[in-house]
MMTF fields as JSON, N, C-alpha, C and O atoms, coordinates in Angstrom:
{
  "mmtfVersion": "1.0.0",
  "mmtfProducer": "UNKNOWN",
  "numBonds": 519,
  "numAtoms": 520,
  "numGroups": 130,
  "numChains": 1,
  "numModels": 1,
  "chainsPerModel": [1],
  "groupsPerChain": [130],
  "chainIdList": ["A"],
  "bondAtomList": [4, 2, 8, 6, 12, 10, 16, 14, 20, 18, 24, 22, 28, 26, 32, 30, 36, 34, 40, 38, 44, 42, 48, 46, 52, 50, 56, 54, 60, 58, 64, 62, 68, 66, 72, 70, 76, 74, 80, 78, 84, 82, 88, 86, 92, 90, 96, 94, 100, 98, 104, 102, 108, 106, 112, 110, 116, 114, 120, 118, 124, 122, 128, 126, 132, 130, 136, 134, 140, 138, 144, 142, 148, 146, 152, 150, 156, 154, 160, 158, 164, 162, 168, 166, 172, 170, 176, 174, 180, 178, 184, 182, 188, 186, 192, 190, 196, 194, 200, 198, 204, 202, 208, 206, 212, 210, 216, 214, 220, 218, 224, 222, 228, 226, 232, 230, 236, 234, 240, 238, 244, 242, 248, 246, 252, 250, 256, 254, 260, 258, 264, 262, 268, 266, 272, 270, 276, 274, 280, 278, 284, 282, 288, 286, 292, 290, 296, 294, 300, 298, 304, 302, 308, 306, 312, 310, 316, 314, 320, 318, 324, 322, 328, 326, 332, 330, 336, 334, 340, 338, 344, 342, 348, 346, 352, 350, 356, 354, 360, 358, 364, 362, 368, 366, 372, 370, 376, 374, 380, 378, 384, 382, 388, 386, 392, 390, 396, 394, 400, 398, 404, 402, 408, 406, 412, 410, 416, 414, 420, 418, 424, 422, 428, 426, 432, 430, 436, 434, 440, 438, 444, 442, 448, 446, 452, 450, 456, 454, 460, 458, 464, 462, 468, 466, 472, 470, 476, 474, 480, 478, 484, 482, 488, 486, 492, 490, 496, 494, 500, 498, 504, 502, 508, 506, 512, 510, 516, 514],
  "bondOrderList": [1, 1, 1, 1, 1, 1, 1, 1, 1, 1, 1, 1, 1, 1, 1, 1, 1, 1, 1, 1, 1, 1, 1, 1, 1, 1, 1, 1, 1, 1, 1, 1, 1, 1, 1, 1, 1, 1, 1, 1, 1, 1, 1, 1, 1, 1, 1, 1, 1, 1, 1, 1, 1, 1, 1, 1, 1, 1, 1, 1, 1, 1, 1, 1, 1, 1, 1, 1, 1, 1, 1, 1, 1, 1, 1, 1, 1, 1, 1, 1, 1, 1, 1, 1, 1, 1, 1, 1, 1, 1, 1, 1, 1, 1, 1, 1, 1, 1, 1, 1, 1, 1, 1, 1, 1, 1, 1, 1, 1, 1, 1, 1, 1, 1, 1, 1, 1, 1, 1, 1, 1, 1, 1, 1, 1, 1, 1, 1, 1],
  "groupList": [{"groupName": "PRO", "atomNameList": ["N", "CA", "C", "O"], "elementList": ["N", "C", "C", "O"], "formalChargeList": [0, 0, 0, 0], "bondAtomList": [1, 0, 2, 1, 3, 2], "bondOrderList": [1, 1, 2], "singleLetterCode": "P", "chemCompType": "L-PEPTIDE LINKING"}, {"groupName": "TYR", "atomNameList": ["N", "CA", "C", "O"], "elementList": ["N", "C", "C", "O"], "formalChargeList": [0, 0, 0, 0], "bondAtomList": [1, 0, 2, 1, 3, 2], "bondOrderList": [1, 1, 2], "singleLetterCode": "Y", "chemCompType": "L-PEPTIDE LINKING"}, {"groupName": "VAL", "atomNameList": ["N", "CA", "C", "O"], "elementList": ["N", "C", "C", "O"], "formalChargeList": [0, 0, 0, 0], "bondAtomList": [1, 0, 2, 1, 3, 2], "bondOrderList": [1, 1, 2], "singleLetterCode": "V", "chemCompType": "L-PEPTIDE LINKING"}, {"groupName": "ARG", "atomNameList": ["N", "CA", "C", "O"], "elementList": ["N", "C", "C", "O"], "formalChargeList": [0, 0, 0, 0], "bondAtomList": [1, 0, 2, 1, 3, 2], "bondOrderList": [1, 1, 2], "singleLetterCode": "R", "chemCompType": "L-PEPTIDE LINKING"}, {"groupName": "GLU", "atomNameList": ["N", "CA", "C", "O"], "elementList": ["N", "C", "C", "O"], "formalChargeList": [0, 0, 0, 0], "bondAtomList": [1, 0, 2, 1, 3, 2], "bondOrderList": [1, 1, 2], "singleLetterCode": "E", "chemCompType": "L-PEPTIDE LINKING"}, {"groupName": "PHE", "atomNameList": ["N", "CA", "C", "O"], "elementList": ["N", "C", "C", "O"], "formalChargeList": [0, 0, 0, 0], "bondAtomList": [1, 0, 2, 1, 3, 2], "bondOrderList": [1, 1, 2], "singleLetterCode": "F", "chemCompType": "L-PEPTIDE LINKING"}, {"groupName": "ALA", "atomNameList": ["N", "CA", "C", "O"], "elementList": ["N", "C", "C", "O"], "formalChargeList": [0, 0, 0, 0], "bondAtomList": [1, 0, 2, 1, 3, 2], "bondOrderList": [1, 1, 2], "singleLetterCode": "A", "chemCompType": "L-PEPTIDE LINKING"}, {"groupName": "GLY", "atomNameList": ["N", "CA", "C", "O"], "elementList": ["N", "C", "C", "O"], "formalChargeList": [0, 0, 0, 0], "bondAtomList": [1, 0, 2, 1, 3, 2], "bondOrderList": [1, 1, 2], "singleLetterCode": "G", "chemCompType": "PEPTIDE LINKING"}, {"groupName": "ILE", "atomNameList": ["N", "CA", "C", "O"], "elementList": ["N", "C", "C", "O"], "formalChargeList": [0, 0, 0, 0], "bondAtomList": [1, 0, 2, 1, 3, 2], "bondOrderList": [1, 1, 2], "singleLetterCode": "I", "chemCompType": "L-PEPTIDE LINKING"}, {"groupName": "CYS", "atomNameList": ["N", "CA", "C", "O"], "elementList": ["N", "C", "C", "O"], "formalChargeList": [0, 0, 0, 0], "bondAtomList": [1, 0, 2, 1, 3, 2], "bondOrderList": [1, 1, 2], "singleLetterCode": "C", "chemCompType": "L-PEPTIDE LINKING"}, {"groupName": "SER", "atomNameList": ["N", "CA", "C", "O"], "elementList": ["N", "C", "C", "O"], "formalChargeList": [0, 0, 0, 0], "bondAtomList": [1, 0, 2, 1, 3, 2], "bondOrderList": [1, 1, 2], "singleLetterCode": "S", "chemCompType": "L-PEPTIDE LINKING"}, {"groupName": "LYS", "atomNameList": ["N", "CA", "C", "O"], "elementList": ["N", "C", "C", "O"], "formalChargeList": [0, 0, 0, 0], "bondAtomList": [1, 0, 2, 1, 3, 2], "bondOrderList": [1, 1, 2], "singleLetterCode": "K", "chemCompType": "L-PEPTIDE LINKING"}, {"groupName": "MET", "atomNameList": ["N", "CA", "C", "O"], "elementList": ["N", "C", "C", "O"], "formalChargeList": [0, 0, 0, 0], "bondAtomList": [1, 0, 2, 1, 3, 2], "bondOrderList": [1, 1, 2], "singleLetterCode": "M", "chemCompType": "L-PEPTIDE LINKING"}, {"groupName": "HIS", "atomNameList": ["N", "CA", "C", "O"], "elementList": ["N", "C", "C", "O"], "formalChargeList": [0, 0, 0, 0], "bondAtomList": [1, 0, 2, 1, 3, 2], "bondOrderList": [1, 1, 2], "singleLetterCode": "H", "chemCompType": "L-PEPTIDE LINKING"}, {"groupName": "THR", "atomNameList": ["N", "CA", "C", "O"], "elementList": ["N", "C", "C", "O"], "formalChargeList": [0, 0, 0, 0], "bondAtomList": [1, 0, 2, 1, 3, 2], "bondOrderList": [1, 1, 2], "singleLetterCode": "T", "chemCompType": "L-PEPTIDE LINKING"}, {"groupName": "LEU", "atomNameList": ["N", "CA", "C", "O"], "elementList": ["N", "C", "C", "O"], "formalChargeList": [0, 0, 0, 0], "bondAtomList": [1, 0, 2, 1, 3, 2], "bondOrderList": [1, 1, 2], "singleLetterCode": "L", "chemCompType": "L-PEPTIDE LINKING"}, {"groupName": "GLN", "atomNameList": ["N", "CA", "C", "O"], "elementList": ["N", "C", "C", "O"], "formalChargeList": [0, 0, 0, 0], "bondAtomList": [1, 0, 2, 1, 3, 2], "bondOrderList": [1, 1, 2], "singleLetterCode": "Q", "chemCompType": "L-PEPTIDE LINKING"}, {"groupName": "ASP", "atomNameList": ["N", "CA", "C", "O"], "elementList": ["N", "C", "C", "O"], "formalChargeList": [0, 0, 0, 0], "bondAtomList": [1, 0, 2, 1, 3, 2], "bondOrderList": [1, 1, 2], "singleLetterCode": "D", "chemCompType": "L-PEPTIDE LINKING"}],
  "groupTypeList": [0, 1, 2, 3, 4, 5, 2, 4, 6, 2, 3, 6, 6, 7, 8, 6, 1, 9, 2, 6, 10, 10, 6, 3, 2, 10, 11, 12, 13, 8, 14, 15, 7, 16, 14, 7, 15, 15, 0, 15, 5, 6, 13, 6, 12, 5, 10, 10, 14, 12, 2, 7, 3, 7, 11, 0, 5, 0, 17, 15, 5, 15, 13, 6, 6, 11, 14, 14, 7, 5, 6, 0, 2, 17, 9, 8, 2, 8, 4, 17, 10, 2, 6, 7, 14, 16, 6, 7, 8, 6, 6, 7, 12, 3, 2, 5, 10, 1, 13, 6, 17, 0, 5, 14, 17, 3, 17, 7, 15, 6, 6, 6, 7, 7, 8, 15, 5, 17, 17, 12, 3, 4, 15, 6, 11, 15, 2, 0, 8, 3],
  "groupIdList": [1, 2, 3, 4, 5, 6, 7, 8, 9, 10, 11, 12, 13, 14, 15, 16, 17, 18, 19, 20, 21, 22, 23, 24, 25, 26, 27, 28, 29, 30, 31, 32, 33, 34, 35, 36, 37, 38, 39, 40, 41, 42, 43, 44, 45, 46, 47, 48, 49, 50, 51, 52, 53, 54, 55, 56, 57, 58, 59, 60, 61, 62, 63, 64, 65, 66, 67, 68, 69, 70, 71, 72, 73, 74, 75, 76, 77, 78, 79, 80, 81, 82, 83, 84, 85, 86, 87, 88, 89, 90, 91, 92, 93, 94, 95, 96, 97, 98, 99, 100, 101, 102, 103, 104, 105, 106, 107, 108, 109, 110, 111, 112, 113, 114, 115, 116, 117, 118, 119, 120, 121, 122, 123, 124, 125, 126, 127, 128, 129, 130],
  "secStructList": [7, 7, 1, 1, 2, 2, 2, 2, 2, 2, 2, 2, 2, 7, 7, 7, 7, 7, 7, 7, 7, 1, 1, 7, 6, 6, 2, 2, 2, 2, 2, 2, 2, 6, 6, 6, 7, 1, 6, 6, 1, 1, 1, 1, 7, 7, 7, 1, 1, 1, 1, 1, 1, 7, 1, 1, 1, 1, 2, 2, 2, 2, 2, 2, 2, 2, 6, 6, 6, 7, 7, 4, 4, 4, 7, 3, 3, 3, 3, 1, 1, 4, 4, 4, 2, 2, 2, 2, 6, 6, 6, 6, 1, 3, 3, 3, 3, 7, 7, 7, 1, 1, 1, 7, 7, 6, 6, 4, 4, 4, 6, 6, 6, 7, 7, 5, 7, 1, 7, 2, 2, 2, 2, 6, 6, 6, 1, 7, 7, 7],
  "xCoordList": [73.939, 74.501, 74.98, 74.35, 76.138, 76.456, 75.407, 74.875, 75.593, 75.401, 76.947, 76.898, 77.744, 79.42, 79.492, 79.93, 79.124, 79.7, 79.307, 79.905, 77.803, 76.858, 76.761, 76.423, 77.264, 77.394, 78.983, 79.213, 79.961, 81.309, 80.383, 80.308, 80.098, 80.385, 79.667, 80.248, 78.631, 78.252, 79.463, 80.294, 79.702, 81.095, 82.367, 83.061, 82.483, 83.26, 82.273, 82.464, 81.391, 80.854, 81.251, 81.477, 81.321, 81.002, 80.066, 80.016, 78.511, 77.378, 77.273, 77.868, 76.277, 76.539, 75.535, 74.549, 75.759, 74.872, 74.638, 75.671, 73.755, 73.593, 72.735, 71.55, 73.24, 72.114, 70.801, 71.113, 69.094, 68.82, 67.864, 66.673, 68.488, 67.65, 66.817, 66.742, 65.796, 64.944, 65.741, 64.938, 66.94, 67.594, 68.108, 68.017, 69.019, 69.546, 70.921, 71.351, 71.809, 72.599, 74.091, 75.206, 74.015, 74.894, 74.645, 75.357, 73.223, 72.976, 73.264, 73.654, 72.909, 73.475, 75.17, 75.597, 75.774, 77.543, 77.401, 78.064, 76.734, 76.975, 76.802, 77.621, 75.466, 74.677, 75.916, 76.741, 75.916, 76.747, 78.661, 79.289, 78.937, 80.346, 80.564, 81.573, 78.946, 79.626, 78.378, 77.843, 78.586, 78.28, 79.264, 79.137, 80.939, 82.135, 81.449, 82.149, 80.633, 79.927, 80.301, 80.536, 80.228, 80.157, 81.447, 80.723, 82.318, 83.58, 82.628, 82.378, 81.985, 81.121, 80.3, 80.576, 78.823, 78.515, 79.33, 80.0, 79.5, 80.215, 79.986, 78.895, 80.643, 80.449, 78.979, 78.939, 77.869, 76.912, 75.734, 74.884, 75.522, 74.414, 72.81, 73.195, 71.6, 70.588, 69.525, 69.039, 69.219, 68.122, 67.353, 67.642, 65.961, 64.687, 65.025, 64.093, 65.982, 65.69, 66.415, 66.525, 66.728, 66.653, 66.062, 66.285, 64.463, 63.754, 62.275, 62.225, 61.213, 59.992, 59.574, 58.796, 59.68, 58.216, 59.478, 60.424, 59.421, 59.736, 59.041, 58.369, 59.388, 58.761, 57.713, 57.869, 56.239, 56.172, 56.51, 56.951, 56.179, 56.811, 57.492, 58.023, 57.739, 59.28, 59.736, 60.821, 59.739, 61.431, 62.28, 63.163, 62.331, 64.074, 64.386, 65.211, 63.761, 64.321, 64.584, 65.604, 63.644, 63.487, 64.636, 65.029, 65.307, 66.116, 67.716, 68.777, 67.333, 68.876, 69.328, 70.36, 68.078, 67.883, 68.829, 69.943, 67.959, 68.627, 69.922, 70.753, 70.042, 71.124, 72.458, 73.406, 72.514, 73.444, 73.151, 74.025, 72.112, 72.124, 71.416, 71.3, 70.847, 69.772, 68.92, 68.593, 67.905, 66.341, 65.516, 65.635, 64.571, 63.82, 64.136, 64.757, 63.192, 62.997, 64.442, 64.514, 65.779, 66.71, 67.701, 68.72, 67.258, 67.469, 66.501, 65.562, 66.874, 66.476, 66.772, 67.656, 65.656, 66.293, 65.139, 64.078, 66.339, 66.425, 66.097, 66.66, 65.045, 63.894, 63.766, 63.582, 63.998, 63.355, 61.923, 61.512, 61.014, 60.783, 59.296, 59.437, 57.742, 56.22, 57.463, 58.209, 57.181, 57.093, 58.147, 57.961, 59.403, 60.45, 59.788, 59.967, 59.113, 58.66, 57.676, 57.744, 56.443, 55.798, 56.656, 56.046, 57.788, 57.944, 58.773, 59.077, 59.613, 60.53, 59.621, 59.658, 58.619, 57.561, 56.059, 55.051, 56.377, 55.77, 56.888, 56.765, 58.01, 59.407, 59.548, 60.102, 59.023, 58.958, 60.342, 61.224, 60.273, 61.961, 61.642, 60.922, 62.63, 62.438, 62.424, 63.474, 61.451, 61.742, 62.469, 62.449, 63.235, 63.466, 63.328, 64.031, 62.561, 62.004, 62.82, 62.226, 63.628, 64.726, 62.481, 61.508, 63.177, 62.425, 62.907, 61.998, 63.956, 64.751, 63.768, 62.826, 64.478, 64.182, 62.217, 61.42, 61.99, 60.777, 59.855, 58.799, 60.693, 59.142, 58.165, 57.072, 59.308, 58.929, 58.203, 58.437, 56.751, 55.983, 55.804, 55.027, 56.447, 55.816, 55.013, 55.328, 54.223, 52.377, 53.22, 53.971, 53.06, 53.141, 54.065, 53.979, 54.562, 56.464, 55.846, 56.085, 54.567, 54.603, 53.202, 52.585, 52.446, 51.496, 51.833, 51.245, 53.074, 53.681, 53.998, 54.259, 54.368, 54.311, 55.886, 56.419, 56.5, 58.555, 58.355, 57.528, 59.217, 60.008, 60.864, 62.052, 59.874, 60.499, 61.823, 62.147, 62.636, 63.871, 63.939, 63.688, 64.125, 65.075, 66.277, 66.286, 67.21, 68.896, 69.418, 69.041, 70.387, 70.758, 71.734, 71.935, 72.376, 72.84, 71.788, 72.137, 70.431, 70.055, 70.052, 70.206, 69.83, 69.725, 70.779, 70.662, 71.772, 72.603, 72.169, 72.856, 70.942, 70.293, 69.245, 68.769, 69.172, 68.042, 67.99, 67.147, 69.168, 69.607, 70.874, 72.061, 70.58, 71.626, 72.364, 72.136, 74.337, 75.287, 75.562, 75.75, 75.695, 76.869, 78.656, 79.581],
  "yCoordList": [116.822, 117.259, 118.716, 119.151, 118.86, 119.351, 119.452, 120.272, 117.314, 117.699, 117.036, 116.263, 117.019, 116.939, 118.038, 118.079, 119.327, 120.812, 120.821, 121.029, 120.415, 121.018, 120.553, 121.065, 118.818, 118.172, 118.643, 119.129, 118.215, 119.425, 120.479, 120.533, 120.819, 122.108, 121.926, 122.507, 121.385, 121.036, 120.471, 121.144, 119.194, 119.115, 119.734, 119.385, 120.834, 122.27, 122.413, 121.938, 123.086, 123.739, 122.669, 123.225, 121.268, 120.581, 120.511, 120.475, 120.451, 119.816, 118.485, 118.095, 117.486, 116.896, 115.737, 116.288, 114.867, 114.279, 112.786, 112.132, 112.314, 111.58, 110.834, 111.165, 109.664, 108.739, 107.866, 107.076, 108.27, 107.661, 106.837, 107.148, 105.331, 104.972, 104.076, 103.594, 104.165, 102.32, 102.132, 102.302, 101.856, 100.586, 100.432, 100.952, 98.938, 98.092, 98.612, 99.182, 98.508, 99.548, 98.408, 98.928, 97.387, 96.972, 97.534, 97.892, 97.417, 98.562, 100.343, 100.862, 101.382, 102.332, 102.407, 103.482, 101.575, 101.338, 101.368, 102.353, 100.67, 100.588, 101.926, 102.641, 102.159, 103.891, 104.933, 105.483, 105.136, 105.694, 106.029, 107.051, 104.515, 104.059, 104.936, 105.515, 104.851, 104.714, 106.439, 106.858, 106.81, 108.595, 108.756, 109.956, 108.325, 108.564, 109.57, 110.247, 109.49, 110.01, 109.109, 109.527, 107.975, 106.382, 107.45, 108.206, 107.698, 108.26, 109.243, 109.012, 110.219, 111.232, 110.806, 111.256, 109.396, 109.129, 107.645, 108.235, 107.046, 105.637, 106.362, 106.923, 106.645, 106.512, 106.884, 107.031, 106.992, 107.333, 106.916, 107.79, 105.64, 105.721, 104.439, 103.35, 104.704, 104.367, 103.738, 104.476, 102.725, 101.838, 101.438, 100.832, 101.564, 101.256, 99.209, 98.495, 98.869, 97.61, 97.721, 98.792, 97.728, 98.871, 98.65, 97.978, 99.402, 99.921, 98.831, 98.286, 98.675, 97.971, 98.915, 99.391, 99.509, 100.271, 100.863, 101.088, 101.097, 101.382, 103.749, 104.413, 103.878, 105.453, 104.634, 103.89, 105.644, 107.051, 107.063, 107.886, 106.129, 106.451, 106.96, 106.93, 107.826, 108.477, 107.347, 107.786, 106.214, 105.274, 105.333, 105.395, 105.335, 105.528, 107.646, 108.111, 108.002, 109.525, 109.582, 110.087, 109.066, 108.598, 107.829, 108.126, 106.601, 105.93, 106.875, 106.978, 107.419, 107.96, 109.966, 110.602, 110.354, 111.39, 111.005, 111.487, 109.63, 109.072, 109.049, 109.82, 107.946, 107.518, 108.144, 107.816, 108.912, 110.174, 111.156, 111.991, 111.067, 111.966, 113.165, 114.002, 113.395, 114.434, 114.145, 113.014, 116.06, 115.832, 116.371, 117.424, 115.036, 115.165, 117.272, 117.78, 117.653, 119.452, 120.113, 120.892, 119.189, 119.574, 118.922, 119.473, 118.049, 117.927, 118.449, 119.184, 117.887, 117.937, 117.023, 116.176, 117.225, 115.756, 116.557, 117.124, 116.022, 116.455, 115.0, 113.955, 115.183, 113.698, 114.334, 115.495, 112.632, 113.196, 112.314, 112.076, 111.736, 111.038, 111.163, 111.476, 110.76, 110.658, 110.684, 111.53, 109.523, 108.945, 109.024, 108.528, 109.519, 109.771, 111.041, 111.234, 111.741, 113.901, 113.973, 114.611, 112.527, 112.179, 111.553, 111.133, 111.152, 110.253, 110.832, 110.463, 112.397, 113.422, 114.222, 114.324, 114.782, 116.171, 114.828, 115.285, 113.324, 113.238, 111.999, 111.085, 112.712, 112.923, 113.992, 113.687, 115.152, 116.249, 116.887, 117.361, 116.72, 117.426, 118.199, 118.176, 118.796, 120.23, 119.861, 120.104, 119.248, 118.679, 119.881, 121.111, 118.692, 119.57, 118.875, 117.869, 119.16, 118.473, 118.409, 118.872, 118.004, 118.068, 117.246, 116.624, 118.144, 117.413, 117.963, 118.396, 117.918, 118.269, 117.295, 117.433, 116.38, 114.832, 115.18, 115.694, 114.707, 114.347, 114.005, 114.343, 113.16, 111.398, 112.119, 111.818, 113.035, 113.566, 113.708, 114.792, 113.098, 114.243, 115.164, 115.027, 116.552, 117.371, 117.854, 118.876, 117.763, 118.25, 117.221, 117.621, 115.939, 114.867, 115.453, 115.381, 115.774, 116.615, 117.562, 117.817, 118.525, 119.854, 119.484, 120.516, 118.303, 118.195, 117.776, 118.335, 116.457, 116.364, 116.852, 116.081, 118.406, 119.178, 119.901, 120.763, 119.226, 119.663, 120.943, 121.853, 120.729, 122.579, 122.553, 122.228, 123.076, 122.338, 123.058, 124.207, 122.145, 122.716, 122.265, 121.092, 122.272, 121.491, 122.387, 122.589, 122.827, 122.769, 122.656, 123.17, 121.705, 121.366, 122.608, 122.907, 123.346, 124.805, 125.658, 126.104, 125.506, 126.538, 126.112, 126.967, 124.506, 124.155, 124.824, 124.994, 125.145, 125.808, 127.372, 128.175, 127.619, 128.394, 129.189, 130.317, 127.993, 127.373, 126.577, 126.152, 126.467, 125.684, 126.409, 126.201, 126.986, 127.481, 127.122, 126.775, 126.918, 126.576, 127.21, 128.381, 127.135, 128.238, 127.164, 127.735],
  "zCoordList": [132.559, 132.473, 134.216, 135.18, 133.752, 135.337, 136.72, 137.469, 136.343, 138.015, 138.106, 139.063, 137.763, 138.603, 139.064, 140.214, 138.428, 138.801, 140.783, 141.839, 140.254, 141.844, 142.878, 143.945, 142.45, 143.477, 144.263, 145.371, 143.034, 143.569, 144.264, 145.492, 143.93, 145.293, 146.367, 147.284, 146.771, 147.913, 148.251, 148.861, 147.904, 148.657, 149.23, 150.186, 148.308, 148.673, 150.12, 151.239, 149.707, 150.705, 152.072, 153.147, 152.003, 153.347, 153.898, 155.128, 152.705, 153.392, 152.952, 151.947, 153.902, 153.743, 152.233, 151.743, 151.906, 150.912, 150.432, 150.289, 150.232, 149.855, 148.896, 148.856, 147.944, 146.649, 147.677, 148.567, 147.263, 147.157, 146.843, 146.821, 146.483, 144.778, 145.641, 146.771, 143.596, 144.801, 143.966, 143.049, 143.298, 142.935, 144.284, 145.396, 143.331, 144.177, 144.283, 143.28, 145.472, 145.677, 144.364, 144.404, 143.628, 142.823, 141.316, 140.377, 141.592, 140.142, 140.039, 138.993, 141.713, 141.792, 141.229, 140.806, 141.257, 141.582, 140.21, 139.884, 138.781, 137.238, 136.714, 136.137, 137.049, 136.084, 136.783, 136.053, 138.464, 139.06, 138.183, 137.904, 138.042, 137.286, 136.08, 135.678, 135.47, 134.249, 133.525, 132.498, 135.12, 134.392, 134.861, 135.101, 135.483, 136.066, 137.509, 138.261, 137.556, 139.188, 140.788, 141.922, 140.308, 141.376, 142.23, 142.878, 142.413, 143.563, 143.978, 145.161, 143.575, 143.909, 145.538, 146.65, 145.004, 145.912, 146.508, 147.355, 146.577, 147.314, 148.249, 148.144, 149.293, 150.417, 151.283, 152.504, 150.412, 151.319, 150.428, 150.257, 149.785, 148.856, 149.737, 150.161, 149.841, 149.916, 148.951, 148.093, 149.01, 148.221, 148.763, 149.795, 148.356, 148.356, 148.85, 149.221, 148.762, 149.504, 150.729, 150.133, 151.289, 153.266, 153.89, 154.897, 153.354, 153.668, 153.209, 152.106, 154.224, 153.577, 153.207, 154.034, 152.316, 151.638, 151.238, 151.993, 149.998, 148.338, 148.439, 149.228, 147.83, 147.13, 145.744, 144.777, 146.723, 146.473, 148.34, 149.142, 148.377, 151.313, 150.969, 149.859, 152.183, 152.54, 153.084, 153.464, 153.416, 154.282, 154.206, 155.061, 152.27, 152.066, 152.781, 153.568, 152.338, 152.45, 154.276, 154.745, 155.018, 156.566, 157.209, 158.337, 156.32, 156.937, 156.398, 157.012, 155.1, 155.263, 155.675, 155.457, 156.278, 156.941, 157.95, 158.157, 158.84, 160.236, 160.194, 160.675, 159.479, 159.254, 159.117, 159.83, 158.334, 157.759, 159.339, 159.575, 160.245, 161.513, 161.227, 162.122, 159.914, 159.827, 160.356, 160.714, 160.647, 160.682, 159.171, 158.545, 158.897, 157.717, 156.73, 155.796, 157.832, 157.571, 156.672, 155.722, 157.703, 157.563, 156.006, 155.592, 155.57, 154.009, 153.072, 153.379, 151.51, 150.746, 149.817, 149.948, 148.314, 148.347, 146.205, 145.943, 145.421, 143.949, 143.446, 143.775, 142.564, 142.167, 140.899, 140.534, 140.025, 138.344, 138.341, 137.205, 139.567, 139.318, 140.598, 141.78, 139.799, 140.555, 142.064, 142.557, 142.294, 143.236, 143.942, 145.054, 143.757, 144.368, 145.192, 146.394, 144.457, 144.527, 146.089, 147.14, 145.279, 147.113, 147.692, 148.675, 147.771, 149.129, 149.753, 150.888, 148.864, 149.433, 150.836, 152.063, 149.304, 150.693, 151.651, 152.19, 151.585, 152.616, 153.516, 154.331, 152.714, 153.809, 155.074, 156.13, 154.831, 155.395, 154.935, 155.651, 152.916, 153.136, 151.599, 150.6, 152.184, 150.467, 149.276, 148.681, 148.554, 147.182, 146.127, 146.159, 145.009, 143.902, 142.737, 142.644, 141.76, 141.145, 139.04, 138.066, 139.02, 137.676, 137.033, 137.457, 135.524, 134.373, 132.633, 131.926, 132.215, 131.544, 130.581, 129.801, 131.06, 129.586, 129.268, 130.052, 127.973, 127.384, 128.211, 128.746, 128.112, 128.575, 130.809, 131.289, 131.399, 132.329, 132.906, 133.441, 133.489, 133.545, 134.171, 135.115, 133.936, 134.809, 135.073, 135.683, 134.998, 135.887, 136.763, 137.652, 136.475, 138.401, 138.766, 139.992, 138.627, 139.679, 140.278, 141.459, 139.248, 140.159, 140.693, 140.952, 140.962, 141.617, 142.784, 143.711, 143.232, 143.84, 144.482, 145.405, 144.902, 145.488, 145.165, 145.865, 143.785, 143.819, 143.119, 143.173, 142.571, 143.434, 142.105, 142.104, 140.507, 139.592, 138.936, 139.237, 137.892, 137.602, 136.441, 136.717, 135.019, 134.28, 133.434, 132.22, 134.364, 133.732, 135.93, 136.983, 135.478, 136.758, 137.36, 138.537, 135.881, 136.068, 137.666, 138.758, 136.939, 137.81, 139.503, 140.375, 139.83, 141.036, 142.004, 143.217, 141.231, 142.758, 143.054, 143.686, 142.489, 142.571, 143.373, 143.498, 143.82, 144.308, 145.315, 146.105, 145.085, 146.584, 147.654, 147.405, 148.459, 149.259, 149.768, 150.927, 148.959, 148.66, 149.9, 149.569, 151.117, 151.958, 152.448, 153.025]
}
């Protein structure tokens, strides 16, 4: 819940964003399509199939940053997995780790260095959107 509202606020502020997933782009089309979020992300989708090593290695996030023209230090990552949190930290990015799912490894996310949050409405307070 509230993912759309956050992404729309980011877009309205003119902040660049993308999705960088371990999934294939074809699967992202399905999952984002099912949630109604595909139109918000179709412009910039990055898959671990585009790089040599997937998460927990930083390659995917570094590729996304380079392709979109940003330095890693200027990027944030929003993750829900330990491997993704590790990848974002290894890329030198600030990582916000979502842990609302009861099956999420909250302790693992914290140990990996993520800034924990459990409600997408909190994220707008944690991430400066100007």
